[in-house]
C-alpha positions, 0 to 999 in steps of 0.5 A: 495424409495428403493434406498433411504433406500439403500443410507441411510444405505450405507451413515451411514456405510461409514460415521461412518467408515471414521470418526473412520478411521480418528480418529485412523489415527489422520487425524481428531480430535473428533469434525472433526470426528463428522462433517465428519460423518454428511457430509458423511451421508448426502452426501451419503444418498442424492446422491451416486456420491456426497458421492464418490466425498467427499470420493475421496477428503478426502482420497487423501487430507489426503494422501497428508497431510501425504506425507513428513510430517517430512519436513512439521513439520519443516516448519509449526508452526501450524503443527499437527501430521497426519494433524488432522482436526477439525470441522471448517476445515471439514465443510469449505471443505465440507458443501457447497458440502453437501448442494448441495447434499441435494438440489439435493435430494429434487429437483431432487430425481434421481441419474442417470448419468449426461451424459445420455440424459434423465437426467434432467437439474437440475440434471446435473447442481447440479451434475456439481456444486458438482463436481466443488466444490470438484474439487476446494477443491482438487486443493486448498488442494493439492496446499497447501500440495505440495506448502509448500515443495517448495524450493522457498519462496512463495509470499503473494497474497495481498501484493506480498511480499515473505513469509515463506512456509506454510503462509496462503495466500502465493502462489508459482509457484509450488503450482499454477501449481498443482492447475491448473493441477488438476483444468484442 
């Protein structure tokens, strides 16, 4: 029980700090900051490892969003300074991982290493699910943020016709390579 209170305190402090940081750096709007505080708190309070995965996803993706932003501004009609995310974008990229973290807490109630032989099977499965979720989120976001800088036009996944860089549903060889490199 002692570790739950510690995780809860850490979760609250980290969630609020990252939400405030996101507002100041314009990577989150107000609704995005509230959503980020919500998922950050529940991820950390449920399981420190899932909270850390969430932070790694958020920080790395925020950095890539701002990378070469002057070029991205010219290519993306929906460009927002700093890549400001709203609550819908935040929850789309984190709610399922947070849900798995809460389920982990409710069912397993342990926070041990998944590679320890004494770890329970539900613990390992849920942790692998959380890890897989954030790996997929990272690879998708990274492919989008890097793929938009591709000099060749991507093609639309549904019609296979060329589309301007930054078009939703457009994929390129460069974006796919970044997706695969992170995924594997």
